C-alpha positions as CSV (number, residue, x, y, z in Angstrom):
1,M,-5.7,165.4,-15.7
2,S,-6.7,161.8,-16.7
3,Q,-7.2,160.7,-20.2
4,A,-10.8,159.3,-19.2
5,K,-12.2,162.7,-17.6
6,F,-10.8,164.5,-20.9
7,D,-12.6,161.8,-23.1
8,K,-15.7,162.2,-21.1
9,A,-15.6,166.2,-21.3
10,V,-15.1,165.7,-25.2
11,A,-18.0,163.6,-25.5
12,I,-20.5,166.2,-23.3
13,I,-19.4,168.8,-25.6
14,Q,-20.1,166.8,-28.6
15,A,-23.4,165.7,-27.4
16,L,-24.3,169.4,-26.6
17,P,-27.7,170.0,-28.2
18,K,-27.0,173.4,-30.4
19,D,-30.4,174.7,-29.1
20,G,-29.9,173.3,-25.5
21,P,-29.8,175.3,-22.2
22,V,-26.0,174.9,-22.1
23,K,-24.4,177.1,-25.1
24,P,-20.8,177.9,-25.4
25,T,-19.9,180.9,-27.2
26,Q,-17.8,181.1,-30.2
27,D,-15.1,182.2,-28.0
28,D,-15.6,179.1,-25.8
29,Q,-15.6,176.8,-29.1
30,L,-12.5,178.1,-29.9
31,Y,-11.0,177.4,-26.9
32,F,-12.1,174.3,-27.0
33,Y,-10.9,173.7,-30.5
34,K,-7.5,174.7,-29.6
35,Y,-6.9,172.7,-26.3
36,Y,-8.6,169.4,-27.8
37,K,-5.9,170.0,-31.0
38,Q,-3.4,170.5,-28.4
39,A,-4.2,167.3,-26.0
40,T,-4.8,165.3,-29.1
41,I,-2.1,166.0,-31.3
42,G,0.6,168.2,-29.8
43,D,1.9,171.5,-31.5
44,V,0.0,172.8,-34.6
45,N,1.5,170.6,-37.5
46,T,-0.2,172.1,-40.5
47,T,0.3,175.2,-42.8
48,R,-2.2,178.2,-42.1
49,P,-5.1,178.0,-44.2
50,G,-5.8,180.5,-47.2
51,L,-7.0,184.0,-47.4
52,L,-10.4,183.2,-47.9
53,D,-10.8,180.6,-45.5
54,F,-11.8,182.7,-42.3
55,T,-13.1,179.7,-40.3
56,G,-9.9,177.6,-41.0
57,K,-7.6,180.6,-40.2
58,A,-9.5,181.4,-36.6
59,K,-8.9,177.8,-35.7
60,W,-5.3,177.5,-36.9
61,D,-4.6,180.8,-35.2
62,A,-6.1,179.4,-32.1
63,W,-4.4,176.3,-32.0
64,N,-1.1,177.7,-32.8
65,S,-1.6,180.2,-29.8
66,V,-1.2,177.3,-27.5
67,K,2.0,176.0,-29.2
68,G,4.3,174.4,-26.5
69,T,1.8,173.6,-24.1
70,S,1.8,170.1,-22.7
71,Q,-0.7,167.6,-23.9
72,E,-1.3,167.0,-19.9
73,E,-1.9,170.8,-19.6
74,A,-4.0,171.1,-22.5
75,R,-6.6,168.1,-21.1
76,K,-6.7,170.2,-17.7
77,L,-7.4,173.4,-19.3
78,Y,-10.6,171.7,-21.7
79,V,-12.1,170.0,-18.6
80,E,-11.6,173.2,-16.4
81,K,-13.6,175.3,-18.8
82,L,-16.2,172.7,-19.4
83,I,-17.0,172.5,-15.6
84,Q,-16.6,176.5,-15.4
85,I,-19.2,176.9,-18.2
86,L,-21.5,173.9,-16.8
87,K,-21.4,175.7,-13.2
88,A,-22.4,178.7,-14.8
89,S,-25.3,177.2,-16.6
90,A,-28.7,176.8,-14.9
91,G,-30.7,173.9,-15.4
92,E,-31.1,170.0,-15.1
93,D,-28.7,169.4,-18.0
94,A,-26.0,171.2,-16.9
95,Q,-26.1,169.7,-13.6
96,K,-26.4,166.2,-15.2
97,Y,-23.4,166.7,-17.4
98,L,-21.7,167.9,-14.2
99,A,-22.2,165.2,-12.0
100,E,-21.4,162.7,-14.9
101,L,-18.0,164.6,-15.5
102,E,-17.2,164.6,-11.4
103,A,-18.0,160.8,-11.4
104,V,-14.9,160.3,-13.7
105,E,-11.6,159.7,-12.0
């Protein structure tokens, strides 16, 4: 998976309007988070957040769950998940994002 295609997928996800027709679930968001971190940083490199930081712990645990995944594989899984969500979403926005993503080598 090319860095350019991964970068485009990241840009699309960051640009999705909160109330738009393409709505990744919370599980999807954690999926994107963990593979983004793995693709850009590698294995988790911080200590697990404290007891009361529920969001931080969920994110850390998600990232830690993909420990050992190569950065190339993480980029591939990230992009494939976005394509899956876009194909399952109806509407012009999803089709536009899919076309933009598929245009990148």
